[in-house]
C-alpha atoms as one frame of an Amber mdcrd trajectory, in Angstrom:
protein
 146.923  64.917  72.035 145.816  64.665  75.665 142.337  63.304  76.209 139.921
  65.493  78.142 139.280  64.488  81.738 135.583  63.808  82.328 133.969  65.950
  85.042 133.350  64.282  88.399 129.655  63.378  88.655 127.781  64.771  91.661
 125.007  62.806  93.360 122.459  64.895  95.254 120.642  62.742  97.806 117.358
  63.509  99.461 117.390  62.656 103.169 114.008  61.660 104.641 112.638  58.619
 102.828 115.829  58.090 100.820 118.677  57.810 103.331 116.796  57.919 106.637
 113.708  55.879 107.474 111.901  58.737 109.176 108.370  57.752 108.184 107.292
  56.383 111.610 108.554  59.494 113.409 107.064  61.849 110.805 103.674  60.131
 110.980 103.672  60.275 114.778 104.485  63.997 114.803 101.967  64.742 112.043
  99.223  63.226 114.148 100.230  65.123 117.278  99.937  68.327 115.242  96.751
  67.173 113.517  95.086  66.934 116.901  96.461  70.345 117.914  95.312  72.088
 114.709  92.076  70.171 114.264  93.120  68.275 111.129  92.088  64.636 110.514
  94.576  62.008 111.714  96.949  60.575 109.071  96.675  56.831 109.639  99.117
  54.339 108.040  96.256  53.322 105.754  95.626  56.908 104.636  99.354  57.386
 104.151  99.562  54.271 101.944  96.498  55.379  99.965  98.125  58.717  99.088
 101.556  57.403  97.996 100.546  58.019  94.377  99.804  61.709  94.975 102.082
  64.735  94.915 102.632  66.795  98.060  99.927  69.362  97.332  97.406  66.613
  96.549  98.427  64.753  99.719  97.828  67.842 101.829  94.403  68.261 100.253
  93.500  64.630 100.968  94.778  64.929 104.535  92.698  68.044 105.119  95.676
  70.380 105.645  95.228  73.771 103.909  98.284  74.851 101.928  98.185  78.205
 103.736  98.786  76.432 107.053 101.850  74.503 105.867 104.483  77.085 106.994
 103.044  77.087 110.536 102.728  73.287 110.504 106.362  73.014 109.373 107.585
  75.361 112.126 105.743  73.300 114.743 106.915  70.019 113.182 110.667  70.663
 113.288 111.147  71.021 117.086 109.310  67.729 117.614 111.393  66.083 114.883
 114.539  67.420 116.570 113.513  65.719 119.826 112.934  62.389 118.093 115.744
  62.349 115.521 117.706  59.866 117.647 115.052  57.232 116.852 115.762  57.335
 113.112 118.017  54.799 111.386 119.343  54.542 107.825 117.531  52.199 105.476
 119.201  48.807 105.395 121.987  48.791 102.805 122.291  52.574 102.506 125.576
  53.004 104.464 127.310  50.314 102.390 125.966  51.774  99.143 127.244  55.240
 100.047 130.690  53.786 100.798 130.728  52.055  97.406 129.650  55.201  95.559
 132.348  57.282  97.246 134.934  54.604  96.491 134.039  54.815  92.789 134.738
  58.535  92.794 131.262  60.047  92.813 130.803  63.332  94.655 128.082  63.066
  97.296 125.854  65.811  98.673 122.566  65.979 100.547 119.857  68.381  99.463
 116.839  68.138 101.743 114.026  70.219 103.200 115.221  69.018 106.596 117.528
  71.101 108.794 121.256  70.632 108.014 122.193  70.417 111.704 119.769  67.522
 112.237 121.071  65.739 109.149 124.655  66.214 110.367 123.716  64.817 113.770
 122.172  61.738 112.108 125.221  61.191 109.873 127.625  61.468 112.824 125.563
  59.047 114.911 125.641  56.443 112.150 129.264  57.082 111.076 128.292  58.200
 107.567 130.996  60.566 106.392 130.903  60.560 102.600 128.926  63.793 102.074
 130.821  66.961 101.206 127.794  69.284 101.244 124.480  69.410 103.120 121.991
  71.994 101.871 118.384  72.906 102.616 116.026  75.341 100.912 114.409  75.982
 104.300 110.918  75.043 103.091 109.031  72.254 101.343 108.857  73.776  97.866
 112.175  75.544  97.178 114.443  72.649  96.260 114.955  73.742  92.651 116.651
  76.956  93.773 118.838  75.051  96.251 119.859  72.594  93.513 120.903  75.426
  91.209 122.889  77.109  93.997 124.705  73.890  94.899 125.630  73.237  91.264
 127.038  76.759  91.006 129.024  76.360  94.235 130.485  72.997  93.177 130.952
  74.063  89.531 128.978  71.030  88.406 127.178  71.130  85.069 123.567  69.935
  85.032 124.272  66.837  82.955 126.875  65.649  85.489 124.462  65.950  88.417
 121.918  63.319  89.421 119.346  63.723  92.187 118.333  60.612  94.162 114.947
  60.979  95.823 111.626  59.467  96.784 108.939  62.101  96.141 107.076  63.669
  93.249 108.045  67.115  94.536 111.689  66.040  94.048 110.918  65.353  90.394
 109.178  68.717  90.094 112.225  70.470  91.607 114.615  68.592  89.318 112.543
  69.481  86.272 112.746  73.184  87.182 116.498  72.891  87.828 116.951  70.793
  84.637 118.659  67.966  86.530 117.890  64.258  86.106 116.391  62.330  89.016
 116.716  58.678  89.979 113.758  57.472  92.066 113.813  55.077  95.010 110.941
  52.712  95.790 111.344  52.552  99.588 110.398  56.132 100.457 107.294  58.260
 100.904 105.907  58.121  97.345 104.996  55.248  95.050 107.995  54.022  93.038
 106.332  53.271  89.676 104.623  56.667  89.841 108.037  58.337  90.132 109.008
  56.765  86.816 105.711  57.837  85.257 106.400  61.400  86.410 109.899  61.492
  84.905 112.501  59.676  87.029 115.214  58.312  84.707 115.228  54.983  86.573
 113.868  53.369  89.738 115.943  51.652  92.440 113.907  48.931  94.148 116.549
  48.384  96.847 119.642  50.379  97.891 121.809  47.737  96.183 120.301  48.865
  92.851 121.655  52.399  93.186 125.261  51.808  92.137 124.548  49.957  88.851
 121.771  52.397  87.922 123.988  55.411  88.626 126.841  53.888  86.631 124.503
  53.223  83.701 123.139  56.773  83.792 126.528  58.463  83.582 127.900  55.967
  81.067 125.049  56.930  78.752 126.120  60.602  78.642
């Protein structure tokens, strides 16, 4: 009797704070807009102090009303587009992605960022392992985008794993019923990601491959 062939696991990567070190650019733009809209400045110290908060709590602490987020986001993206050339991958990420692809994992990006900007970044840094780049088009619609990508790739939930750096990623994965692996080098506090439900925490990019292997071997 022929043995069944196991489905190909699909890794869904966040972009900002997971692949790309966009924190300095994002902070700079946020403060340009804070001055324009009359919000308090987000200093590095205030940013560090809110790493243990979810996005909605962060916005509250930063003095940005939730109702103003769509306008803030629309103003943010053109400035990000101008500065995207300043962003580099986190050290070790390109090599890790090569190793994951070589082991047969499917790779996709699912990010609130614009797909054309992500593609430009990947081309600039010769990162070509991703078969799909998707965006929900807003900060809080990732769960729907995850479900759509799984349908399009015919991937079952248990054979998908999201890799991200924020509590809102965990919230989206919970709604989509997909496991998430947290990374400690991004926007939110690493240990908090585990407390909120990440299946494991990568301290450095080199940790990703063994943790991903272990996750799928446990299925």
